[in-house]
C-alpha positions in Angstrom: 103.1 131.2 103.8 104.6 127.8 102.8 104.5 126.8 99.2 102.5 123.7 98.1 105.8 121.8 97.7 106.9 122.8 101.2 103.5 121.6 102.5 103.9 118.3 100.7 107.4 117.7 102.0 106.5 118.6 105.6 103.4 116.4 105.4 105.4 113.4 104.1 107.8 113.6 107.1 104.9 113.7 109.5 103.1 110.8 107.8 106.3 108.7 107.8 106.9 109.4 111.5 103.3 108.8 112.4 103.3 105.4 110.8 106.8 104.4 112.0 106.0 105.3 115.6 102.4 103.9 116.0 100.6 107.2 115.6 103.0 109.5 117.6 104.6 112.6 116.1 107.3 114.0 118.4 107.5 117.5 116.8 103.7 118.2 117.4 102.1 119.0 120.7 98.6 118.1 119.7 96.8 114.9 118.6 97.3 114.0 115.0 95.4 111.7 112.6 96.0 110.8 109.1 93.3 111.5 106.6 93.3 109.7 103.2 91.1 111.3 100.5 90.5 110.4 96.9 91.4 113.1 94.3 88.4 114.8 92.8 90.1 115.1 89.4 92.8 112.4 89.5 91.1 109.6 91.6 94.6 109.3 93.3 94.7 108.6 97.0 96.4 111.3 99.1 97.2 111.2 102.8 97.6 114.3 105.0 98.3 114.7 108.7 95.8 116.8 110.6 95.2 117.9 114.2 91.8 116.8 115.4 89.2 117.4 118.0 86.7 115.1 119.7 83.2 116.1 120.7 80.7 113.7 122.2 82.4 110.7 120.6 82.8 112.4 117.2 86.2 113.1 115.6 86.5 116.3 113.6 89.1 118.3 111.8 89.5 121.9 110.6 90.6 122.9 107.0 92.9 125.7 108.0 95.8 125.3 105.5 97.9 127.5 107.8 95.7 130.5 107.0 96.1 130.3 103.3 93.4 132.2 101.2 92.1 129.0 99.7 90.9 125.7 101.2 93.4 122.8 101.2 93.2 120.3 98.3 92.1 117.5 100.7 89.0 119.5 101.5 87.9 119.8 97.9 88.6 116.1 97.5 86.4 115.0 100.4 83.6 117.3 99.2 83.7 115.5 95.9 84.1 112.1 97.5 83.2 112.0 101.2 84.4 108.4 101.6 87.7 108.7 103.5 90.2 106.6 105.5 91.2 107.8 108.9 94.2 106.6 110.9 94.4 107.3 114.6 97.2 105.7 116.6 97.6 102.2 115.2 93.9 101.9 114.1 92.5 102.6 110.7 88.9 103.3 110.0 86.7 103.9 106.9 84.6 107.0 107.4 82.2 109.5 105.8 83.3 113.1 105.9 80.6 115.7 106.5 81.1 119.4 106.5 79.5 120.9 109.5 77.5 124.1 109.1 75.8 126.8 111.1 75.8 126.5 114.9 77.5 123.1 114.9 80.4 124.4 112.8 80.8 127.4 115.0 80.7 125.4 118.3 83.2 122.8 117.1 85.5 125.5 115.7 85.5 127.4 118.9 86.2 124.2 120.8 89.4 123.4 118.9 90.5 127.0 118.5 90.4 127.5 122.3 93.1 124.9 122.7 95.1 125.9 119.7 96.7 129.4 119.6 98.2 128.6 116.2 94.8 128.1 114.7 93.6 131.4 115.9 96.7 133.1 114.5 96.0 131.4 111.1 92.5 132.8 111.1 93.9 136.3 111.3 95.7 135.7 108.0 92.7 135.1 105.8 89.2 136.4 105.2 87.8 132.9 104.6 86.0 130.9 107.3 87.7 127.6 108.0 85.5 124.6 107.2 85.0 122.0 110.0 84.6 118.4 108.9 83.1 115.7 111.1 84.5 112.2 110.3 81.5 110.0 110.8 82.2 106.4 111.7 85.4 107.0 113.5 85.3 106.1 117.2 86.8 108.8 119.5 90.2 107.6 120.8 90.8 107.3 124.5 92.3 110.4 126.2 96.1 110.4 126.2 97.7 108.7 129.3 99.8 111.0 131.5 
């Protein structure tokens, strides 16, 4: 399991590449967005790269933290302050984060896990259920061109 410092260093390289290349990250084979949250304790803005899914025009993310036993800090931040900023490609949107629950959470999680073997492997490493967060107010991006 990577340390918090390793997560931060890795995330910084992905964020830098994403912004330098108009939303593209060569080392990742899944769609990536940048999520900026406000620290629950510090009030400081923090940006993290996340894989995302799209369902019926809604963009959503999963708080997996590579299967760590605790939720990622960004999840705690958006629960405390659900106003977030989302970057997809070269577009930036203000959004409201909402934690999905019940059947909605399960359906969205199955949708993204089916296309992500890594996520399913992470799930095997922890007893916690990964939260699914819907980013309301973010238009779904067009499908990637071939």
